[in-house]
PLY file of the C-alpha trace (Angstrom):
ply
format ascii 1.0
element vertex 68
property float x
property float y
property float z
element edge 67
property int vertex1
property int vertex2
end_header
152.47 115.66 83.75
148.76 114.69 82.32
148.65 113.39 78.61
147.70 116.14 76.39
145.19 115.78 73.55
146.98 115.88 70.06
146.32 118.82 68.35
145.43 117.20 65.05
142.97 114.56 66.77
139.48 114.56 65.22
136.44 116.55 67.00
133.83 114.46 68.84
131.26 115.26 66.45
133.57 113.71 63.94
134.20 110.39 66.02
130.60 109.89 66.29
129.78 109.66 62.81
127.73 112.97 63.34
127.64 114.83 59.91
129.57 118.54 60.30
127.69 121.64 60.28
127.27 123.01 57.36
128.30 126.61 56.34
124.80 127.87 55.92
123.91 126.56 59.40
127.11 128.16 61.02
125.90 131.36 59.60
122.41 131.28 60.77
123.38 130.37 64.41
125.97 133.36 64.03
123.22 135.75 63.08
120.96 134.38 65.68
123.77 135.02 68.20
124.80 138.49 66.81
121.12 139.43 66.98
120.55 138.47 70.62
123.89 140.16 71.57
122.82 143.31 70.05
119.50 143.17 71.93
121.28 142.58 75.02
123.24 145.57 74.61
120.21 147.62 73.73
118.54 146.51 77.00
121.68 147.02 79.12
121.64 150.68 77.75
118.17 151.19 78.59
118.13 149.79 81.97
122.09 151.63 82.59
121.19 155.04 80.72
124.36 156.46 82.96
126.75 154.11 81.99
125.75 153.71 78.40
126.29 157.62 77.70
129.94 157.16 79.14
130.53 154.61 77.28
129.37 156.30 74.00
131.58 159.43 75.10
134.24 157.11 75.68
133.89 155.48 72.29
133.69 158.97 70.62
136.77 160.20 72.15
138.79 157.04 71.49
137.21 157.49 67.47
138.63 161.10 67.71
141.86 160.43 68.78
142.41 157.35 66.33
144.99 157.87 63.51
144.24 156.07 60.13
0 1
1 2
2 3
3 4
4 5
5 6
6 7
7 8
8 9
9 10
10 11
11 12
12 13
13 14
14 15
15 16
16 17
17 18
18 19
19 20
20 21
21 22
22 23
23 24
24 25
25 26
26 27
27 28
28 29
29 30
30 31
31 32
32 33
33 34
34 35
35 36
36 37
37 38
38 39
39 40
40 41
41 42
42 43
43 44
44 45
45 46
46 47
47 48
48 49
49 50
50 51
51 52
52 53
53 54
54 55
55 56
56 57
57 58
58 59
59 60
60 61
61 62
62 63
63 64
64 65
65 66
66 67
């Protein structure tokens, strides 16, 4: 059986002595990712209108049948 890494082992960035990512940097990176994801979804909806329409209808049906 191969040796498994320990769960509480420090991350490679901590071993190299590089500074950890700050909360603001993480938020900025996350915001950029979510913006690009939304842009990709919009592009996909423009390129595949039939699939986008069925996805909208499926989502509407899910929301109608969802119980709080």
